[in-house]
Biopython code that builds the backbone (N, CA, C, O; Angstrom):
import numpy as np
from Bio.PDB.StructureBuilder import StructureBuilder

atoms = [
    (1, "MET", "N", (0.832, -1.170, 0.000)),
    (1, "MET", "CA", (0.000, 0.000, 0.000)),
    (1, "MET", "C", (0.887, 1.248, 0.000)),
    (1, "MET", "O", (1.884, 1.331, 0.718)),
    (2, "PHE", "N", (0.489, 2.207, -0.826)),
    (2, "PHE", "CA", (1.139, 3.515, -0.881)),
    (2, "PHE", "C", (0.119, 4.568, -0.485)),
    (2, "PHE", "O", (-1.071, 4.407, -0.757)),
    (3, "LEU", "N", (0.560, 5.634, 0.148)),
    (3, "LEU", "CA", (-0.327, 6.730, 0.498)),
    (3, "LEU", "C", (0.295, 8.049, 0.049)),
    (3, "LEU", "O", (1.382, 8.424, 0.487)),
    (4, "LEU", "N", (-0.425, 8.745, -0.839)),
    (4, "LEU", "CA", (-0.010, 10.074, -1.302)),
    (4, "LEU", "C", (-0.872, 11.113, -0.603)),
    (4, "LEU", "O", (-2.058, 10.881, -0.371)),
    (5, "ASP", "N", (-0.282, 12.266, -0.263)),
    (5, "ASP", "CA", (-1.088, 13.332, 0.328)),
    (5, "ASP", "C", (-1.675, 14.215, -0.774)),
    (5, "ASP", "O", (-1.489, 13.934, -1.958)),
    (6, "ALA", "N", (-2.370, 15.258, -0.398)),
    (6, "ALA", "CA", (-3.053, 16.132, -1.355)),
    (6, "ALA", "C", (-2.092, 16.872, -2.274)),
    (6, "ALA", "O", (-2.509, 17.379, -3.315)),
    (7, "ARG", "N", (-0.814, 16.945, -1.912)),
    (7, "ARG", "CA", (0.190, 17.589, -2.769)),
    (7, "ARG", "C", (0.832, 16.605, -3.742)),
    (7, "ARG", "O", (1.610, 16.999, -4.610)),
    (8, "GLY", "N", (0.500, 15.322, -3.591)),
    (8, "GLY", "CA", (1.104, 14.299, -4.447)),
    (8, "GLY", "C", (2.403, 13.756, -3.891)),
    (8, "GLY", "O", (3.168, 13.118, -4.615)),
    (9, "VAL", "N", (2.663, 13.997, -2.618)),
    (9, "VAL", "CA", (3.873, 13.508, -1.972)),
    (9, "VAL", "C", (3.592, 12.129, -1.375)),
    (9, "VAL", "O", (2.588, 11.931, -0.691)),
    (10, "LEU", "N", (4.484, 11.187, -1.640)),
    (10, "LEU", "CA", (4.381, 9.870, -1.030)),
    (10, "LEU", "C", (4.725, 10.037, 0.446)),
    (10, "LEU", "O", (5.862, 10.361, 0.789)),
    (11, "VAL", "N", (3.740, 9.817, 1.320)),
    (11, "VAL", "CA", (3.950, 10.039, 2.744)),
    (11, "VAL", "C", (4.064, 8.743, 3.536)),
    (11, "VAL", "O", (4.443, 8.763, 4.707)),
    (12, "TYR", "N", (3.740, 7.615, 2.906)),
    (12, "TYR", "CA", (3.853, 6.341, 3.609)),
    (12, "TYR", "C", (3.735, 5.198, 2.613)),
    (12, "TYR", "O", (2.992, 5.286, 1.635)),
    (13, "TYR", "N", (4.472, 4.127, 2.870)),
    (13, "TYR", "CA", (4.197, 2.837, 2.244)),
    (13, "TYR", "C", (4.545, 1.743, 3.233)),
    (13, "TYR", "O", (5.438, 1.904, 4.064)),
    (14, "ASN", "N", (3.832, 0.625, 3.140)),
    (14, "ASN", "CA", (3.996, -0.457, 4.107)),
    (14, "ASN", "C", (5.115, -1.411, 3.688)),
    (14, "ASN", "O", (5.761, -1.230, 2.656)),
    (15, "ASP", "N", (5.323, -2.436, 4.525)),
    (15, "ASP", "CA", (6.408, -3.382, 4.272)),
    (15, "ASP", "C", (6.218, -4.169, 2.985)),
    (15, "ASP", "O", (7.197, -4.506, 2.320)),
    (16, "ALA", "N", (4.963, -4.468, 2.619)),
    (16, "ALA", "CA", (4.713, -5.168, 1.357)),
    (16, "ALA", "C", (5.159, -4.312, 0.177)),
    (16, "ALA", "O", (5.728, -4.828, -0.785)),
    (17, "ALA", "N", (4.905, -3.012, 0.247)),
    (17, "ALA", "CA", (5.352, -2.106, -0.814)),
    (17, "ALA", "C", (6.874, -2.001, -0.832)),
    (17, "ALA", "O", (7.474, -1.838, -1.895)),
    (18, "ALA", "N", (7.491, -2.093, 0.327)),
    (18, "ALA", "CA", (8.959, -2.045, 0.397)),
    (18, "ALA", "C", (9.583, -3.190, -0.384)),
    (18, "ALA", "O", (10.671, -3.043, -0.942)),
    (19, "LEU", "N", (8.899, -4.334, -0.427)),
    (19, "LEU", "CA", (9.405, -5.459, -1.212)),
    (19, "LEU", "C", (9.415, -5.118, -2.701)),
    (19, "LEU", "O", (10.332, -5.509, -3.423)),
    (20, "LEU", "N", (8.410, -4.399, -3.156)),
    (20, "LEU", "CA", (8.343, -3.974, -4.550)),
    (20, "LEU", "C", (9.403, -2.906, -4.848)),
    (20, "LEU", "O", (10.075, -2.954, -5.878)),
    (21, "ILE", "N", (9.539, -1.957, -3.943)),
    (21, "ILE", "CA", (10.463, -0.831, -4.151)),
    (21, "ILE", "C", (11.912, -1.239, -3.943)),
    (21, "ILE", "O", (12.812, -0.727, -4.608)),
    (22, "GLY", "N", (12.131, -2.158, -3.021)),
    (22, "GLY", "CA", (13.498, -2.590, -2.757)),
    (22, "GLY", "C", (14.162, -1.825, -1.638)),
    (22, "GLY", "O", (15.349, -2.024, -1.378)),
    (23, "ARG", "N", (13.418, -0.942, -0.956)),
    (23, "ARG", "CA", (13.925, -0.190, 0.187)),
    (23, "ARG", "C", (12.780, 0.088, 1.149)),
    (23, "ARG", "O", (11.666, 0.377, 0.711)),
    (24, "PRO", "N", (13.034, 0.006, 2.462)),
    (24, "PRO", "CA", (11.974, 0.303, 3.422)),
    (24, "PRO", "C", (11.653, 1.797, 3.475)),
    (24, "PRO", "O", (12.492, 2.636, 3.144)),
    (25, "PHE", "N", (10.426, 2.114, 3.896)),
    (25, "PHE", "CA", (10.013, 3.509, 3.986)),
    (25, "PHE", "C", (10.932, 4.298, 4.923)),
    (25, "PHE", "O", (11.225, 5.464, 4.655)),
    (26, "ALA", "N", (11.386, 3.684, 6.010)),
    (26, "ALA", "CA", (12.262, 4.370, 6.961)),
    (26, "ALA", "C", (13.549, 4.852, 6.281)),
    (26, "ALA", "O", (14.125, 5.858, 6.695)),
    (27, "GLU", "N", (13.992, 4.157, 5.266)),
    (27, "GLU", "CA", (15.193, 4.548, 4.525)),
    (27, "GLU", "C", (14.900, 5.646, 3.499)),
    (27, "GLU", "O", (15.724, 6.534, 3.278)),
    (28, "MET", "N", (13.733, 5.578, 2.881)),
    (28, "MET", "CA", (13.371, 6.530, 1.829)),
    (28, "MET", "C", (12.760, 7.805, 2.391)),
    (28, "MET", "O", (13.137, 8.907, 1.990)),
    (29, "GLY", "N", (11.818, 7.660, 3.316)),
    (29, "GLY", "CA", (11.080, 8.805, 3.836)),
    (29, "GLY", "C", (10.126, 9.356, 2.794)),
    (29, "GLY", "O", (9.907, 8.744, 1.749)),
    (30, "GLU", "N", (9.564, 10.516, 3.086)),
    (30, "GLU", "CA", (8.636, 11.144, 2.149)),
    (30, "GLU", "C", (9.368, 11.515, 0.865)),
    (30, "GLU", "O", (10.528, 11.925, 0.885)),
    (31, "ILE", "N", (8.664, 11.363, -0.245)),
    (31, "ILE", "CA", (9.265, 11.627, -1.552)),
    (31, "ILE", "C", (8.192, 12.189, -2.488)),
    (31, "ILE", "O", (7.075, 11.673, -2.520)),
    (32, "PRO", "N", (8.518, 13.240, -3.252)),
    (32, "PRO", "CA", (7.526, 13.770, -4.198)),
    (32, "PRO", "C", (7.088, 12.690, -5.196)),
    (32, "PRO", "O", (7.886, 11.851, -5.614)),
    (33, "GLY", "N", (5.814, 12.732, -5.563)),
    (33, "GLY", "CA", (5.255, 11.731, -6.461)),
    (33, "GLY", "C", (6.018, 11.587, -7.768)),
    (33, "GLY", "O", (6.153, 10.478, -8.285)),
    (34, "GLU", "N", (6.524, 12.708, -8.316)),
    (34, "GLU", "CA", (7.276, 12.627, -9.578)),
    (34, "GLU", "C", (8.521, 11.766, -9.414)),
    (34, "GLU", "O", (8.832, 10.939, -10.271)),
    (35, "GLU", "N", (9.229, 11.968, -8.307)),
    (35, "GLU", "CA", (10.433, 11.170, -8.054)),
    (35, "GLU", "C", (10.072, 9.704, -7.831)),
    (35, "GLU", "O", (10.741, 8.803, -8.337)),
    (36, "PHE", "N", (9.010, 9.483, -7.070)),
    (36, "PHE", "CA", (8.600, 8.126, -6.765)),
    (36, "PHE", "C", (8.193, 7.382, -8.029)),
    (36, "PHE", "O", (8.558, 6.220, -8.206)),
    (37, "GLY", "N", (7.442, 8.036, -8.908)),
    (37, "GLY", "CA", (7.057, 7.424, -10.172)),
    (37, "GLY", "C", (8.266, 7.046, -11.007)),
    (37, "GLY", "O", (8.275, 6.010, -11.671)),
    (38, "ALA", "N", (9.298, 7.904, -10.969)),
    (38, "ALA", "CA", (10.520, 7.625, -11.721)),
    (38, "ALA", "C", (11.269, 6.437, -11.128)),
    (38, "ALA", "O", (11.891, 5.671, -11.864)),
    (39, "VAL", "N", (11.217, 6.276, -9.817)),
    (39, "VAL", "CA", (11.892, 5.166, -9.144)),
    (39, "VAL", "C", (11.342, 3.827, -9.621)),
    (39, "VAL", "O", (12.093, 2.868, -9.796)),
    (40, "LEU", "N", (10.023, 3.763, -9.831)),
    (40, "LEU", "CA", (9.395, 2.489, -10.184)),
    (40, "LEU", "C", (9.483, 2.127, -11.664)),
    (40, "LEU", "O", (9.169, 0.992, -12.023)),
    (41, "HIS", "N", (9.889, 3.028, -12.521)),
    (41, "HIS", "CA", (10.009, 2.740, -13.954)),
    (41, "HIS", "C", (8.795, 1.954, -14.447)),
    (41, "HIS", "O", (8.929, 0.828, -14.925)),
    (42, "MET", "N", (7.625, 2.548, -14.329)),
    (42, "MET", "CA", (6.379, 1.852, -14.672)),
    (42, "MET", "C", (6.129, 1.830, -16.173)),
    (42, "MET", "O", (6.405, 2.791, -16.891)),
    (43, "LYS", "N", (5.591, 0.690, -16.620)),
    (43, "LYS", "CA", (5.238, 0.531, -18.028)),
    (43, "LYS", "C", (4.123, -0.497, -18.136)),
    (43, "LYS", "O", (3.787, -1.168, -17.161)),
    (44, "THR", "N", (3.563, -0.614, -19.309)),
    (44, "THR", "CA", (2.555, -1.640, -19.538)),
    (44, "THR", "C", (3.246, -2.998, -19.534)),
    (44, "THR", "O", (4.459, -3.062, -19.730)),
    (45, "PRO", "N", (2.512, -4.081, -19.315)),
    (45, "PRO", "CA", (3.145, -5.403, -19.409)),
    (45, "PRO", "C", (3.771, -5.651, -20.776)),
    (45, "PRO", "O", (4.672, -6.481, -20.901)),
    (46, "GLY", "N", (3.302, -4.937, -21.812)),
    (46, "GLY", "CA", (3.881, -5.057, -23.146)),
    (46, "GLY", "C", (5.137, -4.225, -23.359)),
    (46, "GLY", "O", (5.763, -4.305, -24.415)),
    (47, "GLY", "N", (5.513, -3.420, -22.354)),
    (47, "GLY", "CA", (6.763, -2.666, -22.432)),
    (47, "GLY", "C", (6.633, -1.195, -22.766)),
    (47, "GLY", "O", (7.646, -0.500, -22.842)),
    (48, "GLU", "N", (5.406, -0.688, -22.971)),
    (48, "GLU", "CA", (5.219, 0.738, -23.273)),
    (48, "GLU", "C", (5.359, 1.555, -21.992)),
    (48, "GLU", "O", (4.688, 1.252, -21.005)),
    (49, "PRO", "N", (6.211, 2.582, -21.977)),
    (49, "PRO", "CA", (6.358, 3.419, -20.775)),
    (49, "PRO", "C", (5.026, 4.076, -20.401)),
    (49, "PRO", "O", (4.250, 4.469, -21.272)),
    (50, "LEU", "N", (4.776, 4.189, -19.092)),
    (50, "LEU", "CA", (3.580, 4.838, -18.589)),
    (50, "LEU", "C", (3.947, 6.179, -17.958)),
    (50, "LEU", "O", (4.859, 6.260, -17.135)),
    (51, "ARG", "N", (3.240, 7.212, -18.346)),
    (51, "ARG", "CA", (3.396, 8.479, -17.639)),
    (51, "ARG", "C", (2.754, 8.314, -16.273)),
    (51, "ARG", "O", (1.821, 7.526, -16.119)),
    (52, "ARG", "N", (3.239, 9.043, -15.286)),
    (52, "ARG", "CA", (2.703, 8.944, -13.931)),
    (52, "ARG", "C", (1.201, 9.168, -13.919)),
    (52, "ARG", "O", (0.477, 8.479, -13.200)),
    (53, "ARG", "N", (0.727, 10.121, -14.702)),
    (53, "ARG", "CA", (-0.703, 10.431, -14.695)),
    (53, "ARG", "C", (-1.546, 9.325, -15.323)),
    (53, "ARG", "O", (-2.769, 9.343, -15.189)),
    (54, "ASP", "N", (-0.926, 8.367, -16.001)),
    (54, "ASP", "CA", (-1.660, 7.266, -16.616)),
    (54, "ASP", "C", (-1.661, 5.997, -15.765)),
    (54, "ASP", "O", (-2.256, 4.993, -16.155)),
    (55, "THR", "N", (-1.006, 6.032, -14.615)),
    (55, "THR", "CA", (-1.034, 4.907, -13.688)),
    (55, "THR", "C", (-2.301, 5.004, -12.833)),
    (55, "THR", "O", (-2.921, 6.067, -12.788)),
    (56, "PRO", "N", (-2.698, 3.934, -12.162)),
    (56, "PRO", "CA", (-3.876, 4.049, -11.304)),
    (56, "PRO", "C", (-3.766, 5.183, -10.275)),
    (56, "PRO", "O", (-4.730, 5.921, -10.070)),
    (57, "ALA", "N", (-2.611, 5.326, -9.631)),
    (57, "ALA", "CA", (-2.452, 6.409, -8.654)),
    (57, "ALA", "C", (-2.531, 7.776, -9.333)),
    (57, "ALA", "O", (-3.102, 8.714, -8.775)),
    (58, "GLY", "N", (-1.970, 7.892, -10.513)),
    (58, "GLY", "CA", (-2.046, 9.155, -11.251)),
    (58, "GLY", "C", (-3.463, 9.503, -11.648)),
    (58, "GLY", "O", (-3.874, 10.659, -11.548)),
    (59, "ILE", "N", (-4.217, 8.508, -12.099)),
    (59, "ILE", "CA", (-5.616, 8.737, -12.467)),
    (59, "ILE", "C", (-6.418, 9.149, -11.237)),
    (59, "ILE", "O", (-7.207, 10.092, -11.294)),
    (60, "ALA", "N", (-6.214, 8.439, -10.120)),
    (60, "ALA", "CA", (-6.932, 8.791, -8.891)),
    (60, "ALA", "C", (-6.585, 10.203, -8.447)),
    (60, "ALA", "O", (-7.455, 10.933, -7.972)),
    (61, "PHE", "N", (-5.325, 10.595, -8.594)),
    (61, "PHE", "CA", (-4.891, 11.928, -8.158)),
    (61, "PHE", "C", (-5.364, 13.024, -9.110)),
    (61, "PHE", "O", (-5.980, 13.996, -8.675)),
    (62, "PHE", "N", (-5.084, 12.876, -10.389)),
    (62, "PHE", "CA", (-5.371, 13.941, -11.357)),
    (62, "PHE", "C", (-6.827, 13.980, -11.813)),
    (62, "PHE", "O", (-7.379, 15.058, -12.037)),
    (63, "GLU", "N", (-7.453, 12.805, -11.954)),
    (63, "GLU", "CA", (-8.838, 12.756, -12.429)),
    (63, "GLU", "C", (-9.834, 12.572, -11.284)),
    (63, "GLU", "O", (-11.046, 12.650, -11.485)),
    (64, "ARG", "N", (-9.312, 12.329, -10.094)),
    (64, "ARG", "CA", (-10.127, 12.192, -8.890)),
    (64, "ARG", "C", (-11.199, 11.105, -9.007)),
    (64, "ARG", "O", (-12.365, 11.299, -8.662)),
    (65, "ARG", "N", (-10.742, 9.939, -9.517)),
    (65, "ARG", "CA", (-11.631, 8.785, -9.638)),
    (65, "ARG", "C", (-10.803, 7.519, -9.415)),
    (65, "ARG", "O", (-9.592, 7.528, -9.633)),
    (66, "PRO", "N", (-11.447, 6.427, -8.983)),
    (66, "PRO", "CA", (-10.724, 5.168, -8.794)),
    (66, "PRO", "C", (-10.222, 4.627, -10.132)),
    (66, "PRO", "O", (-10.785, 4.920, -11.187)),
    (67, "ALA", "N", (-9.166, 3.843, -10.067)),
    (67, "ALA", "CA", (-8.615, 3.244, -11.283)),
    (67, "ALA", "C", (-7.906, 1.936, -10.931)),
    (67, "ALA", "O", (-7.451, 1.735, -9.805)),
    (68, "HIS", "N", (-7.829, 1.066, -11.917)),
    (68, "HIS", "CA", (-7.147, -0.220, -11.759)),
    (68, "HIS", "C", (-6.458, -0.555, -13.080)),
    (68, "HIS", "O", (-6.987, -0.263, -14.152)),
    (69, "SER", "N", (-5.282, -1.165, -12.999)),
    (69, "SER", "CA", (-4.636, -1.670, -14.207)),
    (69, "SER", "C", (-3.577, -2.701, -13.850)),
    (69, "SER", "O", (-3.170, -2.838, -12.696)),
    (70, "LEU", "N", (-3.155, -3.408, -14.861)),
    (70, "LEU", "CA", (-2.034, -4.325, -14.780)),
    (70, "LEU", "C", (-0.839, -3.573, -15.324)),
    (70, "LEU", "O", (-0.911, -3.004, -16.413)),
    (71, "LEU", "N", (0.260, -3.560, -14.587)),
    (71, "LEU", "CA", (1.443, -2.830, -15.054)),
    (71, "LEU", "C", (2.712, -3.524, -14.616)),
    (71, "LEU", "O", (2.692, -4.405, -13.757)),
    (72, "ALA", "N", (3.812, -3.118, -15.214)),
    (72, "ALA", "CA", (5.132, -3.630, -14.851)),
    (72, "ALA", "C", (5.879, -2.524, -14.126)),
    (72, "ALA", "O", (5.805, -1.357, -14.512)),
    (73, "ALA", "N", (6.595, -2.894, -13.076)),
    (73, "ALA", "CA", (7.355, -1.916, -12.301)),
    (73, "ALA", "C", (8.722, -2.502, -11.984)),
    (73, "ALA", "O", (8.839, -3.669, -11.610)),
    (74, "THR", "N", (9.751, -1.683, -12.136)),
    (74, "THR", "CA", (11.121, -2.061, -11.791)),
    (74, "THR", "C", (11.648, -1.007, -10.838)),
    (74, "THR", "O", (11.610, 0.183, -11.150)),
    (75, "ALA", "N", (12.144, -1.428, -9.675)),
    (75, "ALA", "CA", (12.623, -0.474, -8.680)),
    (75, "ALA", "C", (14.110, -0.675, -8.410)),
    (75, "ALA", "O", (14.858, -1.102, -9.290)),
    (76, "TYR", "N", (14.530, -0.365, -7.193)),
    (76, "TYR", "CA", (15.945, -0.350, -6.846)),
    (76, "TYR", "C", (16.654, -1.683, -7.001)),
    (76, "TYR", "O", (17.853, -1.707, -7.278)),
    (77, "ASP", "N", (15.950, -2.787, -6.833)),
    (77, "ASP", "CA", (16.615, -4.084, -6.943)),
    (77, "ASP", "C", (16.777, -4.542, -8.387)),
    (77, "ASP", "O", (17.415, -5.564, -8.640)),
    (78, "GLY", "N", (16.202, -3.790, -9.354)),
    (78, "GLY", "CA", (16.353, -4.106, -10.766)),
    (78, "GLY", "C", (15.460, -5.223, -11.266)),
    (78, "GLY", "O", (15.552, -5.603, -12.433)),
    (79, "VAL", "N", (14.596, -5.760, -10.414)),
    (79, "VAL", "CA", (13.703, -6.849, -10.802)),
    (79, "VAL", "C", (12.393, -6.252, -11.316)),
    (79, "VAL", "O", (11.758, -5.448, -10.633)),
    (80, "GLU", "N", (12.000, -6.649, -12.517)),
    (80, "GLU", "CA", (10.713, -6.216, -13.040)),
    (80, "GLU", "C", (9.632, -7.122, -12.483)),
    (80, "GLU", "O", (9.739, -8.347, -12.525)),
    (81, "ARG", "N", (8.584, -6.492, -11.960)),
    (81, "ARG", "CA", (7.453, -7.231, -11.411)),
    (81, "ARG", "C", (6.185, -6.792, -12.122)),
    (81, "ARG", "O", (5.980, -5.603, -12.371)),
    (82, "ILE", "N", (5.339, -7.752, -12.446)),
    (82, "ILE", "CA", (4.029, -7.454, -13.008)),
    (82, "ILE", "C", (3.049, -7.424, -11.839)),
    (82, "ILE", "O", (2.962, -8.380, -11.068)),
    (83, "VAL", "N", (2.320, -6.330, -11.714)),
    (83, "VAL", "CA", (1.401, -6.167, -10.590)),
    (83, "VAL", "C", (0.049, -5.653, -11.060)),
    (83, "VAL", "O", (-0.053, -4.941, -12.059)),
    (84, "HIS", "N", (-0.979, -6.027, -10.324)),
    (84, "HIS", "CA", (-2.276, -5.392, -10.431)),
    (84, "HIS", "C", (-2.225, -4.223, -9.460)),
    (84, "HIS", "O", (-1.787, -4.393, -8.322)),
    (85, "ALA", "N", (-2.658, -3.054, -9.874)),
    (85, "ALA", "CA", (-2.658, -1.878, -9.000)),
    (85, "ALA", "C", (-4.036, -1.224, -9.039)),
    (85, "ALA", "O", (-4.631, -1.054, -10.103)),
    (86, "THR", "N", (-4.525, -0.864, -7.863)),
    (86, "THR", "CA", (-5.804, -0.177, -7.724)),
    (86, "THR", "C", (-5.582, 1.038, -6.843)),
    (86, "THR", "O", (-4.915, 0.949, -5.813)),
    (87, "ALA", "N", (-6.136, 2.169, -7.240)),
    (87, "ALA", "CA", (-5.970, 3.401, -6.463)),
    (87, "ALA", "C", (-7.311, 4.101, -6.310)),
    (87, "ALA", "O", (-8.163, 4.069, -7.198)),
    (88, "TYR", "N", (-7.469, 4.738, -5.147)),
    (88, "TYR", "CA", (-8.696, 5.474, -4.825)),
    (88, "TYR", "C", (-8.340, 6.866, -4.326)),
    (88, "TYR", "O", (-7.426, 7.016, -3.515)),
    (89, "PRO", "N", (-9.046, 7.885, -4.798)),
    (89, "PRO", "CA", (-8.842, 9.218, -4.221)),
    (89, "PRO", "C", (-9.477, 9.257, -2.832)),
    (89, "PRO", "O", (-10.481, 8.591, -2.582)),
    (90, "LEU", "N", (-8.889, 10.035, -1.941)),
    (90, "LEU", "CA", (-9.403, 10.197, -0.583)),
    (90, "LEU", "C", (-9.937, 11.612, -0.436)),
    (90, "LEU", "O", (-9.198, 12.584, -0.594)),
    (91, "PHE", "N", (-11.227, 11.722, -0.133)),
    (91, "PHE", "CA", (-11.876, 13.020, -0.018)),
    (91, "PHE", "C", (-12.307, 13.281, 1.419)),
    (91, "PHE", "O", (-12.636, 12.357, 2.163)),
    (92, "GLY", "N", (-12.297, 14.569, 1.798)),
    (92, "GLY", "CA", (-12.805, 14.984, 3.100)),
    (92, "GLY", "C", (-14.312, 15.135, 3.052)),
    (92, "GLY", "O", (-14.933, 14.896, 2.016)),
    (93, "THR", "N", (-14.899, 15.528, 4.163)),
    (93, "THR", "CA", (-16.353, 15.649, 4.255)),
    (93, "THR", "C", (-16.911, 16.740, 3.354)),
    (93, "THR", "O", (-18.086, 16.696, 2.990)),
    (94, "LYS", "N", (-16.096, 17.707, 2.991)),
    (94, "LYS", "CA", (-16.541, 18.788, 2.107)),
    (94, "LYS", "C", (-16.137, 18.549, 0.652)),
    (94, "LYS", "O", (-16.245, 19.442, -0.188)),
    (95, "GLY", "N", (-15.671, 17.329, 0.368)),
    (95, "GLY", "CA", (-15.283, 16.992, -0.996)),
    (95, "GLY", "C", (-13.871, 17.421, -1.368)),
    (95, "GLY", "O", (-13.467, 17.289, -2.523)),
    (96, "ASP", "N", (-13.122, 17.931, -0.407)),
    (96, "ASP", "CA", (-11.754, 18.359, -0.704)),
    (96, "ASP", "C", (-10.828, 17.145, -0.750)),
    (96, "ASP", "O", (-10.982, 16.190, 0.011)),
    (97, "MET", "N", (-9.874, 17.211, -1.656)),
    (97, "MET", "CA", (-8.943, 16.101, -1.888)),
    (97, "MET", "C", (-7.926, 16.025, -0.751)),
    (97, "MET", "O", (-7.250, 17.004, -0.433)),
    (98, "HIS", "N", (-7.832, 14.831, -0.142)),
    (98, "HIS", "CA", (-6.851, 14.611, 0.917)),
    (98, "HIS", "C", (-5.665, 13.791, 0.445)),
    (98, "HIS", "O", (-4.608, 13.811, 1.075)),
    (99, "GLY", "N", (-5.827, 13.072, -0.655)),
    (99, "GLY", "CA", (-4.741, 12.251, -1.159)),
    (99, "GLY", "C", (-5.254, 11.039, -1.904)),
    (99, "GLY", "O", (-6.394, 11.007, -2.369)),
    (100, "VAL", "N", (-4.384, 10.034, -2.009)),
    (100, "VAL", "CA", (-4.685, 8.808, -2.756)),
    (100, "VAL", "C", (-4.105, 7.620, -1.994)),
    (100, "VAL", "O", (-2.990, 7.684, -1.476)),
    (101, "VAL", "N", (-4.870, 6.544, -1.934)),
    (101, "VAL", "CA", (-4.353, 5.284, -1.432)),
    (101, "VAL", "C", (-4.280, 4.327, -2.614)),
    (101, "VAL", "O", (-5.211, 4.239, -3.415)),
    (102, "SER", "N", (-3.183, 3.624, -2.710)),
    (102, "SER", "CA", (-2.968, 2.686, -3.806)),
    (102, "SER", "C", (-2.560, 1.338, -3.235)),
    (102, "SER", "O", (-1.646, 1.245, -2.416)),
    (103, "VAL", "N", (-3.245, 0.307, -3.677)),
    (103, "VAL", "CA", (-2.906, -1.055, -3.260)),
    (103, "VAL", "C", (-2.515, -1.848, -4.501)),
    (103, "VAL", "O", (-2.931, -1.531, -5.615)),
    (104, "PHE", "N", (-1.720, -2.869, -4.293)),
    (104, "PHE", "CA", (-1.248, -3.664, -5.426)),
    (104, "PHE", "C", (-0.982, -5.077, -4.971)),
    (104, "PHE", "O", (-0.821, -5.341, -3.779)),
    (105, "TRP", "N", (-0.938, -5.981, -5.926)),
    (105, "TRP", "CA", (-0.523, -7.346, -5.658)),
    (105, "TRP", "C", (0.202, -7.852, -6.885)),
    (105, "TRP", "O", (-0.187, -7.583, -8.022)),
    (106, "GLN", "N", (1.259, -8.589, -6.626)),
    (106, "GLN", "CA", (2.107, -9.105, -7.690)),
    (106, "GLN", "C", (1.439, -10.291, -8.365)),
    (106, "GLN", "O", (0.833, -11.134, -7.703)),
    (107, "VAL", "N", (1.551, -10.352, -9.674)),
    (107, "VAL", "CA", (1.054, -11.470, -10.451)),
    (107, "VAL", "C", (2.002, -12.632, -10.226)),
    (107, "VAL", "O", (3.215, -12.490, -10.379)),
    (108, "SER", "N", (1.451, -13.782, -9.861)),
    (108, "SER", "CA", (2.296, -14.943, -9.609)),
    (108, "SER", "C", (2.679, -15.614, -10.917)),
    (108, "SER", "O", (2.081, -15.349, -11.960)),
    (109, "ASP", "N", (3.665, -16.471, -10.856)),
    (109, "ASP", "CA", (4.076, -17.245, -12.031)),
    (109, "ASP", "C", (3.024, -18.295, -12.399)),
    (109, "ASP", "O", (3.020, -18.803, -13.520)),
    (110, "GLN", "N", (2.127, -18.622, -11.451)),
    (110, "GLN", "CA", (1.141, -19.649, -11.679)),
    (110, "GLN", "C", (-0.190, -19.109, -12.201)),
    (110, "GLN", "O", (-1.083, -19.896, -12.515)),
    (111, "GLY", "N", (-0.343, -17.812, -12.301)),
    (111, "GLY", "CA", (-1.633, -17.287, -12.742)),
    (111, "GLY", "C", (-1.627, -15.778, -12.768)),
    (111, "GLY", "O", (-0.570, -15.148, -12.781)),
    (112, "ASP", "N", (-2.808, -15.204, -12.777)),
    (112, "ASP", "CA", (-2.899, -13.750, -12.936)),
    (112, "ASP", "C", (-2.996, -13.011, -11.614)),
    (112, "ASP", "O", (-3.191, -11.795, -11.622)),
    (113, "GLY", "N", (-2.871, -13.678, -10.489)),
    (113, "GLY", "CA", (-2.882, -13.009, -9.208)),
    (113, "GLY", "C", (-4.240, -12.936, -8.554)),
    (113, "GLY", "O", (-4.344, -12.457, -7.425)),
    (114, "PHE", "N", (-5.279, -13.389, -9.212)),
    (114, "PHE", "CA", (-6.612, -13.364, -8.595)),
    (114, "PHE", "C", (-6.842, -14.628, -7.803)),
    (114, "PHE", "O", (-7.907, -14.798, -7.208)),
]
sb = StructureBuilder()
sb.init_structure("model")
sb.init_model(0)
sb.init_chain("A")
sb.init_seg("    ")
for serial, (resi, resn, name, xyz) in enumerate(atoms, 1):
    if name == "N":
        sb.init_residue(resn, " ", resi, " ")
    sb.init_atom(name, np.array(xyz, "f"), 0.0, 1.0, " ", f" {name:<3s}", serial, name[0])
structure = sb.get_structure()
């Protein structure tokens, strides 16, 4: 799980996300979304590069709607992983944007991860 604040800054990720990134949150700390997107080198499973705004988290942040997709991500350990990613915008009681939560699960070698 990743959590972005209303400015698009990555403010938290859990230990499962650390496995994908290759570094624990305590080592990375808060990081602007642009930098974080660059760290993951996201692309389609077919190899087409994805702009940050075209990822589920980007869609949730910029378009303020939930999104899901299958994508490939390569982080600090250099291992490409195929993951399902789902992101939801987080709104306050007055409809103001508080951030985005993004969850993901890696596709196993035995199937599609469902």
